[in-house]
N, C-alpha and C positions, 0 to 999 in steps of 0.2 A: 419213334424214327427208329430203324434197325442200325446192327453194330456198321454193316458196309455204309450204311449213307452217312453214320457219324464219320467214318472215318474220311470217307472221300469229300465230305464238308469241310474239315477241320485242316485237311492236307492241302486244300484250295487255299485255306486261311493261314498256312505257313505257321500252324501250331503243332503239327505232329513231326515225331523224328522219323518219319516213312514207314513206320510200322504201325498195324492197327491200333485204336485206342478208344476209351470209353469218352461220352462227353460228360465233362465236369459241371454236371448240374447240382443245383442247390441239395438236391435229395443226396446226392454221393458225397459233396462236400461237407455237409452239417456234421454227420458222425465223425469224420474225421478231426473237427475242430474242438466238438465237444469231448472226444477222447483226449485230447492234448490239453485241454482244460484252457485253452488260449482264446484271447478276442481276435478275431480275423485280420483287426487292422493294425495289431502290433506287428513291429518291424524287425525283422530278423537281419536285414542289411541290404546293401546295393551290389548289383552283379554286373561288372563288367562284362564286356567292353559299351553295352548299351546302357548301363546306369542304371536300369529298372529296379524299383524298389519291390526287394522280396518280403511281403508281409506273409503271416501264418496263413491268410486266406489264399494267396497266390499260389504258396506252396502244397496248398492241400488241393487246389484245382489241378496242378499238374501231377501229384499224386495220384489224383482220382481218375485222370488219364490212363494210368497203367493197371489199373485194380488194385491198388496198396490198402490193406486194411488198414484199420487206425493206428494200431501199435508200429505197423512198417510205416507209416505216415510220420509219427512222431520221429520215428529213427532218422527218416530224411531230413527233418528241420535241423537235428542235430549233426548230421553229415554236413549238412549247409553250412553251420556254424564253422565246423571245422575248415572249409572249403574256403570259406570267406576270412578266416584269420591264419594265424601261425605264419609259415614262410612258403603257402602254398602257390603264389604268386599267379593269383587267377588270370588276371588281367593279360600277362605274358601268354598263358596257356592257352585261354579262348584265342588268342588272336594270330599266333604263331603259323608257320609254315610247317612248324615239326608234327608229327602225326602224334600228339600227345593228348591225354583225357585224365580225369579222375580214377585212380586205382584206389577201389575202397577196401580196406582190410577192415571189419567190424570184429573185436577179439573179446570175449567174455559172456557171460549169460545172457545177455541181450539178444546175442545171434540166434541161440536156440529159441529166444521167445517168440522172435519174429519168423523163424523158420530158414534161415540163413544157412546155406549148406557150405560146409567145407571139406567134404570128401571126394570120392570119384566125380570127375568131371566139373568141379567146383566152379571153372572159370568159365562155364555154359557149352551146352543149353542144357535144358531140362529143370531149370530148379527156379519157379516161380517167385519166391522171396527174393534171390539174388536178382532176378530179369526185373521185376518190379521196382526194387529201390533203386537200381543203377540206371533204368529208364527214367524214373522220376526226378534224378539228379540232373541228367543229361536235357530233360526237358525243360526244368528250371533254367538252365545254362543256354538254352535255345529261346526261352521265349521271355525270360526276365531280362538275361543277359545280351539277346540278340544275336548271340553267335551262329549267324546262318553261315554254312558254307559257301565260300567264293565272296560272301559280304562283308562281315566282320570276322568270322573264322575263317583264314587263309592257308589251313592245312593243305600242301600239296596234294596228299593222298587221302589223309584223314585214317582211320584205324577202328577196327571192331572194337577196340576200349571205349572208345567216343560214343558207342551206345549204351553200353552197360559192362563194367569190371567191379563186380562186388562179391564177396565172399568171406568166409571166416577161417580160422587157424584151428591146429589141433595142439595138445601137449604130447610130449613123447616120453614115454615110462619103459626104458628098457630093463631087462632083466638084471642086470649089471651095468654100472656107469653112473652116468648123471642124469637125472628126471628134468627135461626142458619143460618149463611151464608155457603157457599159452602167453604171445606177446603182450596182451592186456595184463595179465598177471604179473610179468616181468615188470612192466611200466608201472602200474599202480601197487604193488606189493600186495593186492589181496585177488585172490580167486573170485571174490562176490563181485568184484569191479568190473566194468566193461568202458572198452577204449576203443577209438576211432583213428585209425591212422591211415591217412589219406598222401599219396604221392600224385604227380603229374607223369604218367607214365603212358609207354608204348603197350603194344601187345606183347604177350609172355613170349620168350624166347627160350627153347626147351634146350634142356641139358639131357642128353641121352645118355646113361652111363649105365652099361650092363655088365661091366666087367672090373671095375673097382671094389677092391673089398675092404678098403681101407679109408680112415676117416682124412688122412692125407691124400691119398689118391681121390676120392670122391671132390674135395674141398676145391683141390688144383682144377679140376675139370670145370667146378662152376666158377672158378676165378678166372682161368683163360676162357669162357663163354662171355663174361663179364667184359673181360677185356677187350672190346671192339672198336675199332676205327672210326666206324660209321656213327657210332651212339654219341647222343649230346654229353653225357656224363663222362666221355672218355676224353673231354678237352675242357670240363668245367671245375673247377675247384671246389670242394665241398660240396658235390653233386649227392644226392640220397635215392640211388638206386635200390631197388627192392629184391630180394633172393626168396625164394619161396621153394623149401627143400621138401620133397615127397617123403612119405612116411619111412619108405624102405633105406633112403638115404641118411633121412636123420637120424634112424634107429641104430645104423651102423656108426655112425660119426658120436652119438650121444655115448653107445657101449663102450667105446675106447675113452672115455673119459673126459670128452669135449665139454665143455660148457659152452652157452652161445656166443658168450663174449670170447672165448678161444677160436671158434670157429669164424667171426665176423672178422679177428686179426688175421688167421691164416689166410681167408680169401684177401683182404687187403693187401696183404704182403705180398701176395703172388698174382693181382692183379694189376699188371704193369704192362706197358707197351714200349717198345724203342721208336724212337722219334722216326726212324728209318721205314716205319711201316706206313707211314702216312706220304703222301706226294710232297716233293719239294716246294710246291705252293702252299701247300697246307702245313706243312713244318714252319715257315715263315708267320703265315696268316693269323693260324690257331694259337702257336706257342712262342715264337720268338718276337713277334711284334705285339701281342697281348701281353706276353707276361715276361718283359725281357731281363728283370733279376735273375727269375729261375732257368732261362733258355736262351738267352741272347749268344752266350758261348758254348751252349751245349753242344756236344757230339751227335751225330745221326744217330748212334747207339746208346745213346743216354735213354734212361727209362723215364715213362711218365707214370705217375701213380694215379689210376683211375678211381678210387676212392679212401676216403678214410675211415677207420674202422668204426667209428663211434657215429658215423652218419650213413652207414649201411644197416637198411632195415632186412631183419632175418627173421622169417617165419616157416612155420611147419602147414602143410594143408595136402590135399588131394588122396588118391585111393592107391591101391597096390599096383606097384609099378617102378621100375628103377629109373626114373624121371625126377627133374625137379625143372624151376623156371626161373630163368631172370628175367625180371621186368626192368628194362633201361628208362631212366628218367630224364626229364626236360632239362632237368639240371639241380639246383637247390630248389626242389617245391616239396616241402614235407610239413603235415598239420597233425600233431597229434593232440586227441581231446578226450577227455574222460567224459563218459556220458553222464547226463545231468540227470536228476529226479524229475519225472514228468510232472507238470504243475507250477 
């Protein structure tokens, strides 16, 4: 059977994500299981909303469809453990009308080992590992979780992040100022450790700033981009949005002596929105009725805090260019997992 025939067949069976796939034959699945040193029947978890049982063999079948290498497949299983654990809230993300999907940041040596890109264009297209791993995760959510658009996945529009949003990050080493380690090193305390950080996120929202030349100016631009009335995180306390600073922006901020914690605190302090920015109906429905202790007697010009500094995921990635991105979150949807040894 040729590749075209395989794609037509599996699209008709509602197994594909709409893009071409490889048939998950025994010959393609076996090397993946052998590399992971796992019994195919061993259970990773249950995937909502369809509550399909995700075994290592089921994960291998979906990874084989995208052409994952054995090492990439093994990482997919670790990512799925993160998605099924922590505070990721997969059931809600799978079924919501909100355009949210897994935003997967793989930080540390494992990213280079499996080929995940974190430089120019790292959020796509053109990078095989990023695409294969992100697609494999999506296929598992579609096939084991039965999150088919318009059936169990009720996203009004969906978004490209539901196909694949997987990348790695970089450290920042300015000539003067503070070195920023990768997020994985910051979390684990070791440059040798690898960490998976997953949030339920939308597609990236660009921060175009070619003019600010100071840390405070750049971080204000990021904060004000984050403070968007249409985002879920703007009215859900303790939400977990992600900010990914471009290399040029991050270098300016680090060179002034800002630590990553300093930058998080600055962004959180300035990412505030006056209640008057929402419609009268939204002010009552989203704030005064839901959180009466905070907002029942609030003035329309009282400000809503968009994110707490300790909840903000802050990373550095991308290539040259004076751009950063904000990835709005579904709410409090984060899972951080240190990659386990294989086998």
